[in-house]
C-alpha positions as CSV (number, residue, x, y, z in Angstrom):
1,X,5.9,19.5,-9.1
2,X,4.8,16.8,-11.8
3,X,7.9,18.0,-13.6
4,X,9.9,16.3,-11.2
5,X,8.4,13.0,-12.7
6,X,8.3,14.0,-16.6
7,X,9.9,16.2,-18.5
8,X,7.3,15.7,-22.0
9,X,5.0,18.1,-22.6
10,X,2.1,16.3,-24.5
11,X,2.7,13.6,-21.0
12,X,2.3,16.7,-18.6
13,X,-0.5,17.6,-20.5
14,X,-2.2,13.8,-20.3
15,X,-1.7,13.5,-16.9
16,X,-3.3,17.2,-16.1
17,X,-6.2,16.5,-18.1
18,X,-9.6,14.6,-17.5
19,X,-10.4,13.6,-13.9
20,X,-7.6,13.5,-12.0
21,X,-5.9,16.4,-13.7
22,X,-6.3,19.3,-11.2
23,X,-5.4,16.8,-8.4
24,X,-2.3,15.1,-10.1
25,X,0.1,17.5,-9.0
26,X,-0.8,16.9,-5.1
27,X,-0.7,14.2,-5.6
28,X,3.0,13.9,-6.6
29,X,3.6,16.0,-3.9
30,X,2.3,13.8,-1.6
31,X,3.8,10.9,-2.8
32,X,7.0,13.3,-3.0
33,X,6.4,13.4,1.3
34,X,5.6,10.1,1.8
35,X,9.3,8.8,0.6
36,X,7.9,6.7,-2.7
37,X,10.6,5.9,-5.1
38,X,11.0,7.6,-8.2
39,X,9.5,4.5,-10.7
40,X,7.0,4.2,-8.7
41,X,5.6,7.4,-7.8
42,X,5.7,7.5,-11.6
43,X,3.5,4.1,-12.4
44,X,1.5,5.3,-10.2
45,X,1.3,8.7,-11.0
46,X,-0.1,7.3,-14.8
47,X,-2.6,4.9,-12.5
48,X,-4.7,7.7,-11.0
49,X,-4.4,9.0,-14.3
50,X,-5.4,5.7,-16.0
51,X,-8.2,5.7,-13.4
52,X,-9.7,9.2,-13.7
53,X,-10.6,8.6,-17.3
54,X,-11.8,4.8,-16.6
55,X,-14.5,7.7,-14.3
56,X,-14.8,9.4,-16.8
57,X,-15.3,7.2,-19.5
58,X,-18.1,5.3,-16.8
59,X,-20.3,9.0,-16.5
60,X,-18.0,8.7,-12.7
61,X,-16.7,11.4,-10.8
62,X,-13.7,10.6,-8.1
63,X,-15.6,10.9,-5.7
64,X,-17.8,8.1,-6.2
65,X,-15.1,5.8,-6.1
66,X,-15.3,3.0,-3.8
67,X,-14.4,-0.8,-3.2
68,X,-16.1,-1.6,-5.9
69,X,-14.7,0.6,-9.2
70,X,-11.0,-0.6,-7.4
71,X,-12.2,-3.8,-8.7
72,X,-13.7,-3.3,-12.1
73,X,-10.7,-0.9,-12.3
74,X,-8.2,-3.8,-11.8
75,X,-10.3,-5.8,-14.4
76,X,-10.7,-3.5,-17.0
77,X,-6.8,-2.6,-17.1
78,X,-6.1,-6.5,-18.0
79,X,-8.2,-5.8,-22.0
80,X,-7.2,-2.0,-21.5
81,X,-7.3,0.0,-25.2
82,X,-7.7,3.5,-23.3
83,X,-5.9,6.0,-25.9
84,X,-4.2,8.1,-23.0
85,X,-3.5,5.3,-20.9
86,X,-0.1,4.0,-21.6
87,X,-2.5,0.3,-22.4
88,X,-3.3,-2.1,-20.7
89,X,-0.1,-3.2,-18.6
90,X,-0.9,-6.0,-16.1
91,X,1.0,-6.0,-13.3
92,X,1.1,-4.4,-9.5
93,X,1.5,-1.2,-9.5
94,X,-1.8,-0.3,-11.6
95,X,-3.8,-1.2,-8.9
96,X,-1.4,0.1,-5.8
97,X,-1.8,3.2,-7.5
98,X,-5.0,3.6,-8.5
99,X,-5.1,2.5,-4.2
100,X,-3.2,5.0,-3.6
101,X,-4.7,8.1,-5.2
102,X,-8.2,6.9,-3.5
103,X,-6.3,7.4,-0.3
104,X,-4.7,10.2,-1.0
105,X,-8.8,12.0,-2.6
106,X,-9.8,10.9,1.0
107,X,-7.6,12.8,2.5
108,X,-8.2,15.6,0.6
109,X,-12.1,15.6,1.4
110,X,-12.6,15.2,-2.8
111,X,-13.6,10.9,-2.0
112,X,-15.5,10.7,0.7
113,X,-14.8,6.6,1.8
114,X,-12.0,6.0,3.8
115,X,-11.5,2.1,1.9
116,X,-8.5,1.3,4.1
117,X,-8.9,-0.7,7.3
118,X,-6.9,0.8,10.2
119,X,-5.8,-1.5,12.5
120,X,-3.6,-0.7,16.4
121,X,-0.8,-3.2,16.1
122,X,1.5,-3.7,18.8
123,X,5.6,-3.9,18.2
124,X,7.5,-6.5,20.0
125,X,10.5,-4.3,21.4
126,X,12.7,-5.5,19.4
127,X,10.9,-4.6,16.6
128,X,10.6,-1.8,17.0
129,X,13.9,-1.0,18.1
130,X,14.5,-2.9,14.5
131,X,12.3,0.3,12.6
132,X,14.8,3.2,14.4
133,X,17.7,2.0,13.9
134,X,16.8,0.7,10.1
135,X,15.5,4.4,9.9
136,X,18.4,5.9,11.1
137,X,21.1,3.7,9.6
138,X,19.7,2.8,6.6
139,X,17.2,6.2,5.6
140,X,14.3,4.1,4.7
141,X,11.3,4.9,4.5
142,X,7.8,4.4,6.2
143,X,6.8,2.1,3.2
144,X,9.9,0.1,3.0
145,X,9.8,0.2,7.3
146,X,5.6,-1.7,7.0
147,X,7.0,-4.0,5.0
148,X,10.0,-5.2,6.7
149,X,8.7,-4.7,9.9
150,X,5.9,-6.7,9.5
151,X,7.6,-9.6,7.6
152,X,9.9,-9.5,10.6
153,X,7.0,-9.5,13.2
154,X,5.9,-12.4,11.6
155,X,8.9,-14.0,11.8
156,X,9.2,-13.2,15.5
157,X,5.6,-13.9,16.4
158,X,5.4,-17.2,14.6
159,X,6.4,-21.0,16.7
160,X,10.0,-20.6,17.1
161,X,11.8,-22.8,20.0
162,X,15.6,-20.5,20.7
163,X,18.5,-23.3,21.8
164,X,22.1,-23.2,22.3
165,X,22.1,-24.3,18.3
166,X,19.8,-22.0,17.2
167,X,16.5,-21.0,16.6
168,X,13.9,-23.2,15.0
169,X,10.6,-23.8,13.7
170,X,8.4,-25.9,15.8
171,X,6.3,-26.6,13.1
172,X,9.5,-28.5,11.7
173,X,10.2,-26.7,8.7
174,X,13.2,-26.4,7.5
175,X,13.6,-22.9,9.3
176,X,16.7,-21.8,11.6
177,X,18.9,-19.2,11.9
178,X,22.3,-19.3,14.1
179,X,23.3,-19.3,17.2
180,X,25.5,-16.6,16.8
181,X,22.3,-14.8,15.1
182,X,20.1,-15.5,18.2
183,X,22.4,-14.2,20.2
184,X,22.7,-10.6,19.3
185,X,19.0,-10.7,19.0
186,X,19.0,-12.1,22.8
187,X,22.0,-9.3,23.7
188,X,20.3,-6.6,22.4
189,X,16.4,-7.1,23.5
């Protein structure tokens, strides 16, 4: 599965080496199954291999990964000079990729610590309809839907006053939505 994202034999060998190696193909499958874009998957796979190298240099295993490890890894990447990684590029993909890899390791039973906090969030009916529409008509995947629906829910649950002239925040901010948008929202509820 890794061949979908990388073609150079040297890169494939590097990613399949070390602690992360035995799990990297399964992780690539999971990223594709979950609808991650090609670019994000490439970055996350590199981050997973780098996290394995980091753990190996600390004489620890993948099962030892916890929140402290991920914090340490986040600090490490700023000054990273690991010979087998792509350098210490400072961007959010490395940390997100490491966290997603840890979640994958938990799901497959390699790591015993679940770092994710699962909250049951009740979405308003309007957001549920939006989610269904976005998935059906735009082909949005779960990560995208989570992002948009979270923001839409925050907008709907904030202090908003609806009037004939439109929707305005009661806090006095300049946020407003025109009357046509409000009519469409109210028409679809």
